[in-house]
N, C-alpha and C positions, 0 to 999 in steps of 0.2 A: 567211944572210939577214938576221940582227942582229948582227953583230960578233962581239961574245965572248959573249951571251946564246944559250943552247940555241936551235934552231929552233923548239919543241914550246913552250918560252917565250913566243916570239917572238909565235908564232899564237895563243894564249891572248890575250895582250894585245893582236893587233888583233880578234880576235872580240869583245873587249869595247867594242871601239871602235867597231867597225862596227854594234853591237848596240843604243850610243848614238845613230849618227848615223843609223840607219836608222828608230829608233822613230818614229812618224808629228808626236807631238807635237813632239820638236828640231827635224826638220823644218819643220815649220809655226812654232815660235816663230826658226828662223833666216830664214825667208823673209819673217817681217814685221819682222824688225829691219835688214832685209837696205840701205835706205835713212833708215834714222831711229832716233831713240830713240825707247823709249816705258817707261811705265810699266807696274805692275804690271794697274790696273784696264785701259788701253787694249792691251794686250794679251789680258787676258781676252776683253776684245770681239771681239777681232781674230782670236781663235783656236778658233774655232765649233766646241763640243762640252767643249771643254777643261774640266774643274773648276777649283776654286781649287786643292785640294789637286795634280790631278795638275802644274799649271801650275809650284807652289813645288818641287815635287820636279824637273820637268824644268828651273826657270831652278838652282835650286842645282845640279845634275849642270854640265848648261854649266859655270855658274859653276868650277865644282870644275876639269874640264877644261881650263879658260882659255877658251873659248869667247866666251863673253861677261863684261862687266861689270855691276856691281851699282855703282848711287854713290850712295848717302844723302846727300840736300840737310838740313842740319838748319834744315828752318820746324816748325810745329803746324798740321795733322799734319807728320810726316815724308815729304819725298818721295824716291820711291827710280826711279832710272831705268833699263834695261839698256839694254845696245849690244856688239853685236859689236864683240870686237876682230879685231886683225890678222890671229889665225889662223884665227877663227869666218869672216871674210872671203874666207878661200881655200877652203871650203867653198863659196861660193854658187855657181862657175861648176857644180861637182860635181852639186850638190844640184840645178839649174836645167834641167840635161844628164839626171836620172832623171825629173825635172815634165815633160818635152817625151819621153823616149822613153814614159814610160807615158801620155800625150795621145795619142800617135802612134799606139800601138799597142793601145788602150783596146779598141776596139771587135773588135779579129780576137781577143782576150785571152777579153772576155763572151761570142764566140761559141763560143770555145772551150770556156769553164766549161760554156756549155750544155748543147754538144754533149757532153759527157766525161759532166753530171752526169746527163744522158737516158738515156744504154747505164749509169748505174749505180744509177738509180731503181728501188728493190723491184718495181716492176710492170713494168720491161723483163726483170729477171732470170728466168731459166725455172722 
């Protein structure tokens, strides 16, 4: 699977990467940076519901993994821009495909959840 690395180590690495990429905040940040460079405050406004702390943590992890760049411009106050790297851009098609799948199947999934929950509610149990 991974050349010289043991399969279990490759699996652990892949799971850690998927956990990051599968995180809702990471996906939303990547989506916002799809066509443009944004400042922190612009990202914070664009990603509804994210706290400043969570946005900071998400941006740091995406930068650490090489999926986005952080450019500090020497001004007062300092201006910081975020943009996808070439590696980050390679995620866009996959993220778009997942979003399309979720949109296409959301009603069916919601219906399945309601049906499942109805059979598991305390009143439904004998």
